[in-house]
N, C-alpha and C positions, 0 to 999 in steps of 0.2 A: 752793784755802782760801781764804777769808777770811781778809784779815789783821786782826791783835792790834792793838788798839788800846793804845795807850801811853802813859802819862806819863813822863820821865824828869828826876828829881829827882837833881842831880848837881853836885859841888866838883870839876869840870875845873879845872885849872891845878895840883893840888897832885901830883900824879901821870898824866903821859901818860896810865892807862888810860880815863881818863876819855874823854877824847879819841878814843881806840880804841873804845870803847864807842857812842857815838854812829855815830864812821864805820859801823859793824856796821849799827847799827838803819837809817844812811840809803839801807844797800846791801843790804837785807832785803824782798822782795817777801812777806812772810810780815808786819808788822809795817806799820802806821799811827803815827808820832809826830803826836798830837794837840797838846801841850806840852810844855817846858822847862823847869824850875825849878832853882835853883840856892839853893846853901846857906853856910853856913858863911863868915866871912870873906869879904873883901872880893869882896862878891856880885857888884857894878855889874862888875867886871872878869871874872869867871867870865861872868856877862853876857852880854859882850860880845865873850868865846870863844867862845861857843857862837853869837850873832849871825854872826860873820866869817864859821865853819865853816860855816854852813846857807846863809849869803850864797855863797862861794869853791862849794859844792856846787849851786846854785842853787834851794835849795830854799825856798819862800817861803809864806807861810799859816798859819806855826807859832810861836804865841805866846812867847817867852820870857819870866819873871817872877822877879823878885828874891823871895831867902826872907830866913830868918835869917841874923841876921850872928855870934849870940853864941850858945852853948849855954844852955838852958832856964833852969838855975839860978847864970851868968854867969862857971862856973868858968873860969881862966884857958884861955886855945883852946892848941889841942895843934897845932900844924905841924912839915913837913919841908920839907929843900930841893924847889923845882921849879922848873918855869921861866915861867911864871904870865904866861904869853901873849907871851914875848920869841920873838922870831923870825915871830908870826903876825900880831899887832898893829901898823898903823902907826899915825902921828898923826893920818891922816882919820881911822880909826875910833871913834876919842872920838864921831863924831857916831852911832854904832848906837845907836839908842835901844831899851830891852825896851817890855813893855806895859806900863799904868801900874795893872796890878792887882799886886796880892801874891803869892806864891807860894801862899800857903796859901787864899787865895782862889779862886786859880784850880783849884785842885785837886779842895777842896771843891766849886765849882760844877761843873766837870767830871766830877766821877766822878757828882753827884748825876744830873745834867742828863742822864744815858748810865746808868741802872742795871744793874748785871752786864754792864758791857761793857771796860769802861776797866781795865786793868793796872799796876799804881804799881809802877816799876821804881827801887832806894832804891840808887845808889849812892855815898852818901856820909853822913857823918853827919845821923842821924835825925830832923834838930830840924823842920822842915817838915814831916815827919806826922804827929809830938806833937802838932803844934799845930793842923795840921788834925784829927787824932782827936778832939783833946780838944772841938776849938769842934765838927764836926758828932758825935755821937754812933752815927750810923748809917752813916758811912761806909763802916766797917766793911763791915756787910751789903751796900752794896752795889758795891762792888769786883769784877773777875772776877777779881783774882789781885793776890797782893803779893808781889813775888820783890825780895830785899834781898842784895846784898853786904857782907859783915860777918861778924861773929864767928871765932872761933877754936873746935874742939871738943877736938883734941886735947893743946894748953896746951904747956909747954916740954917735954915729953919727947917727943914724937910731930911728925916732921922738922923736929926746932930750932924749933918754931915760939915765938910769944913770947906770951905768959899772954893779954894784952886787944889783942883786934884795931884797928888805927885808926880806922873810923868808928864802933864800940860805944863805943872811949875817948875820943873828941871830947865826947861827951854823953851818957853812959851813961842821966839820967834820963830823954834821949827816948827812948833803945834801952828800956826798960822799958814803958815808955807805948805805944807802937807794938807791941811783943810783947805785952802784955796785951790787946789794942784789942778783939779779936775774931776779928781776919781771921786766917786761917789761913797765915803766912808762908812761903815758899819760900825758903829762908836759902843762899847760897852762901857757904861759908865759908872763910879760910886753907888749911884743909886742903887743899882741890879746887884753889885758884888758884896755890897756891904751885909746884903739880907742871907749870903751863903755863907757857910763854915765848918771848919775842916775841924772835929774832936777828937781826943782820944779811941772810941772805939772806932770810927774811919782811919786813924794813923793803927791801929791795930791790923784793922785788916788790910793793909797795903802789908806790915811789917810778916803778914801770916803766908804771903806768896812765899818768903824764905829764899829768894836767892839773892846773889849780892845785890842786884841795881834795887829790888825794892825795900830792901833793908838798908841801904844806903838813904833812899826817899825817905823811910821813916825816921830816918836819924836825924834830918835837915830840918825835916817837922820839929820835930820834936826840941831840937837847939834852937831852932828860932825865937829870937827874945819875946816877941809879942806872943805868940803861942807858951812858950814854957810859962809866962807872966798869968796868962788868964785862963789857959786849958785851951785853947782854939784860937786860930784865927781866919780871919776870910778868904777867901776861893778868888780872888780878882782876875787876875791873868788866866788859870782854865776855865775860865767864861769865854773869853774869847774864844780860845781854842775849841768850847763847844757848840761857840755858835755858828765855827766855819762847819763842825759834821751837820748839823741840825738842818746847816744852809743845802750843806752836797745832799743829803736826805731830801729835802722841799723839791729842787731842782730834779733829781731824780726822776721823783714821785709824779714830777708834773709832765715830761718827757714821757714815761711810762702812760699818760693817760692820753696827751696827744697820739701815740701809737696806735 
């Protein structure tokens, strides 16, 4: 099965699930990571976290681009407690440098340069994607797929979910633009992601790999305040990545049947 080419748009650092999503991508031969873009808040710090994880994994040649820091309409930022690189970044990592290209430019250039080949996986607020769709109206038609971790279907009366999911709440105008751009998104909402957890025995399995990358990922999970307080946390963003893997497998199986 040829790998599915993806761009990951992430707000890594706020919740450890972004870190786990990136780890899943790097462990999946079904996927080819073309680029990573960071969004919302301290995108420079987020970029250094991605670069450090790629470095620990021994991955080279994947550009990391910084994107929008604030919501489209300048709404007050929405943050929750995370660890934002603590335990991962060292003083020397200040030298880690992203590409000079802005995230929006990278997304547009990569997708338009490979029409029908690139899947966008958005696991943070949708500001970068909204700017990209606004800049290039043909972007939606040239995507292979659009996968979004965001939203909630059931509301407060189903599974005790909040009315508004974090990524959509951070920039609702951006979410509206992306969902109206013409691409057919595959949305992975809280209704699904809150049913899947990472627990201590899962973290132990990650750590047991023994190499610096897996040890760092396990340490990031343990440091996440919600995991530390409850002994588990949800796997929101990794499920969006898993959706791409399943989609790739299904499409490959259908092609083989037709042959």
